[in-house]
C-alpha positions as CSV (number, residue, x, y, z in Angstrom):
1,X,-2.2,11.2,-15.6
2,X,0.0,8.3,-14.7
3,X,0.7,7.9,-11.0
4,X,4.5,7.9,-11.7
5,X,4.3,11.3,-13.4
6,X,2.0,12.6,-10.6
7,X,4.5,11.4,-7.9
8,X,7.4,12.9,-9.8
9,X,5.5,16.2,-10.2
10,X,5.0,16.2,-6.4
11,X,8.7,15.8,-5.9
12,X,9.5,18.8,-8.1
13,X,6.8,20.9,-6.4
14,X,8.5,20.2,-3.1
15,X,11.3,22.5,-4.1
16,X,8.8,25.3,-4.4
17,X,6.6,24.5,-1.5
18,X,6.4,22.2,1.5
19,X,2.6,22.5,1.7
20,X,0.6,19.3,1.4
21,X,-2.9,19.5,-0.2
22,X,-5.9,18.7,1.9
23,X,-6.6,15.0,1.9
24,X,-3.0,14.1,1.2
25,X,0.0,13.1,3.3
26,X,3.7,13.6,2.8
27,X,5.9,10.4,3.3
28,X,9.6,9.8,2.9
29,X,10.6,6.7,0.9
30,X,14.0,5.1,0.3
31,X,16.6,2.8,1.7
32,X,19.5,5.2,1.8
33,X,18.5,8.5,0.3
34,X,15.0,9.5,1.3
35,X,12.6,11.1,-1.2
36,X,9.4,12.9,-0.4
37,X,6.1,11.8,-1.9
38,X,2.7,13.3,-1.5
39,X,0.0,10.6,-1.4
40,X,-3.8,10.6,-0.9
41,X,-4.7,9.6,2.7
42,X,-7.1,7.0,1.3
43,X,-4.0,4.8,0.6
44,X,-3.6,4.4,4.4
45,X,-6.6,2.1,4.5
46,X,-5.4,-0.3,1.8
47,X,-4.0,-3.6,3.1
48,X,-0.8,-3.4,0.9
49,X,-0.1,0.0,2.2
50,X,-0.8,-1.1,5.8
51,X,2.0,-3.7,5.4
52,X,4.4,-0.9,4.6
53,X,3.2,1.0,7.7
54,X,3.9,-2.1,9.8
55,X,7.4,-2.3,8.4
56,X,7.9,1.4,9.2
57,X,6.7,0.8,12.8
58,X,9.1,-2.2,13.2
59,X,12.0,-0.2,11.9
60,X,11.4,3.2,13.3
61,X,8.8,2.9,16.0
62,X,7.4,6.4,16.5
63,X,10.7,8.1,15.8
64,X,11.0,8.9,12.1
65,X,14.4,10.4,11.2
66,X,13.0,12.7,8.5
67,X,10.5,14.3,10.8
68,X,7.6,12.7,8.9
69,X,6.4,9.3,8.1
70,X,9.3,7.3,6.7
71,X,8.6,4.2,4.6
72,X,11.5,1.7,4.5
73,X,11.3,0.4,1.0
74,X,12.8,1.2,-2.4
75,X,11.5,4.1,-4.4
76,X,10.7,1.7,-7.3
77,X,8.6,-0.6,-5.0
78,X,6.7,2.4,-3.6
79,X,5.9,3.7,-7.0
80,X,4.7,0.3,-8.2
81,X,2.5,0.0,-5.1
82,X,1.0,3.4,-5.4
83,X,0.5,2.9,-9.1
84,X,-1.5,-0.2,-8.2
85,X,-3.5,1.6,-5.5
86,X,-4.4,4.5,-7.9
87,X,-6.0,2.0,-10.3
88,X,-8.0,0.2,-7.5
């Protein structure tokens, strides 16, 4: 299954449930309108993802406006990055 479809599916599932499967993390992505994505926690160790986390820390510190981890990048960039990580 393509990561893009998996991420989209997680967005539609959000309407039915706010639960996050074991081994995953919900993050909010977007510049203006934030969308919720559910990602494997293993992504947190990847250097490319850690760069996004540093940007999030610089922009939001420890206060994330959505109540969860907010990533300050475009949805397209995030999907491209997670697609790359899923192949690694």
